C-alpha positions in Angstrom: 22.5 95.3 80.5 21.3 98.5 79.0 20.2 98.5 75.4 21.8 100.8 72.9 18.6 101.5 71.0 15.5 102.9 72.6 12.4 100.7 72.9 10.4 102.3 70.0 13.3 102.0 67.6 13.8 98.3 68.5 10.1 97.7 67.9 10.2 99.5 64.6 13.2 97.5 63.5 11.6 94.3 64.5 8.4 95.1 62.5 10.4 95.9 59.4 12.4 92.7 59.7 9.2 90.7 59.9 7.7 92.6 56.9 10.9 92.0 54.9 10.9 88.2 55.7 7.2 87.8 54.8 7.8 89.7 51.5 10.8 87.5 50.6 8.8 84.4 51.3 5.9 85.6 49.1 8.3 86.5 46.3 10.1 83.2 46.5 6.9 81.2 46.5 5.6 83.1 43.4 8.9 82.7 41.6 8.8 78.9 42.3 5.2 78.7 41.0 6.2 80.6 37.8 9.3 78.3 37.3 7.2 75.1 37.7 4.5 76.5 35.4 7.0 77.3 32.6 9.2 74.3 33.0 6.6 71.5 33.2 4.7 70.1 30.2 1.8 67.9 31.2 1.1 64.8 29.2 -1.8 64.6 26.9 -4.9 63.1 28.3 -7.5 60.9 26.6 -10.4 63.0 25.4 -13.1 62.9 22.7 -11.8 63.9 19.2 -15.3 64.3 17.8 -18.4 66.0 19.3 -20.3 63.7 21.5 -24.0 63.1 21.1 -24.7 62.3 24.8 -25.2 65.2 27.2 -22.0 65.9 29.3 -19.7 64.6 26.6 -17.3 67.4 25.6 -14.2 67.5 23.5 -11.1 69.8 23.7 -11.6 73.1 22.0 -8.1 72.9 20.4 -6.2 69.7 20.9 -2.4 70.1 21.5 -1.8 66.4 20.9 
């Protein structure tokens, strides 16, 4: 069967469809990451409240707990 569209036009349309799908996937993934970041609240973790004397012992700069 003969095609209605010439070969260069079909190729161009195919490229734009692939570009659109990839763009939509990237936008969707970023939207999901933003949603999860704003909707989740991690639990507080155990940490030093006072400055440690031993090397490598750090405390939170500003505790949220």
